[in-house]
N, C-alpha and C positions, 0 to 999 in steps of 0.2 A: 503492500499499501504506499503510495507516495503523500509526502506533507506538504504543505505550501510554503510558499519562503514566508510566510508570518508566524506559524508553528512552530518552523525549524528554529526562528531568529531567539521566539521564546524559551524554547529549548538549549539553544547554545547560552543564550541569555542565562536562563536560571543553572548551567552548569558553570558556569565561568564563578557567579556568586558561592556555590558549593565546593569549587577547585580553590576560589577566593579565603574561604573558611578552615578550609584544611593543612595544617601547620606543613604538609608537604608542598603543596600545589594540587593534589590528586584530589582525581574524581573515584569519591566509593558511596555506594550505597545509595542513595535514594535522588532522586534530582530535585524533586520537589519534598522538603523540608524546611526545615525551623532553619534560621540566618545561623545555627551552630551547627545543623548535621543532623538534629534529634526528628524525632517522629512528627508528623502533623496529627494534632488528635484529631481524630474520625467527628468528634461532634463542634471543632471550631470549623472546619471543612464543612460540612453541614450547616452550620450556623453562617460561616459566607455565604453558601448556594442560596439560601432563604434570605438574605440580605439581597444579593444584588439582583435576582429574579424580582424582590420586592421592587428595589429603584426602578429597574427597568418596565414595570408591567407586565410582567409574567405571568402564568398560573403557576401555583405551588407543585414545586415538584421535587422529590427525592433524588439522592444519588445514583440508586438501582433505576433509575426512570432515565439517567445519562446512558447506561448501557444500552437501554432499549433504543433509546436515540439512536445513539451509534449505530448497531446493528441495523437501525431502519437506514440511514442515512447511506453505510456499506452497501446494502443491498441494491438500494435503489441507485447507487451511482456505479450498478454491477462488478462488484466486486465478487468472485466464485463465495457459495456460501460456504464451501470449508475453509476457506480464509479468515471469511466473519466467524467463524467458530471456534479456530483458532486464534485466533484475536482475543474472541470475547473469554476462552478456555473454556469455553462448553463441553461437555461429555458427548456429545452426540449433535449433528446435524439438525437433529428435529427440535434440540433446543433455540437454535438460534431462529431458524426458522419463526417458531410462534412469537418468540421474544420481539422478533422487528412486526410480527401481525397485529399482536394487541397494544403498540403503541404507536401505531401509524396515524392515529387518529389521533393522539395526544400529540405525536412530535409533528402534525403538518400544522397544528392549531399553533404551537408554540414558535416555527417556524415561520406563519402569518405573522405571529405578534409579534415578531423581532424585526420585519420588513415593513414594517408600517410604520 
């Protein structure tokens, strides 16, 4: 799967922050972490998601909904179901297919809201 230049720039930026925080300037562990390299607390991530979606006037969604949305976007972009399943670490292709199907209406309404 290819990533847009904007996404790659964000990943490189985060990696540079993590490398600068490491005593040896190495990239170890997580790319998305606290400045000291420690794990992000799941509740903090969820709170940030809720805060940002509320600021944008989007419907309230959970972190797992983002997995469904990612599956739908990948399938709509023509990514083979086997790749989608592997990316999401599903044990079967049927799981990926049902996840994308169950979120297609939620994803569509959220994408419409973001583009308005």
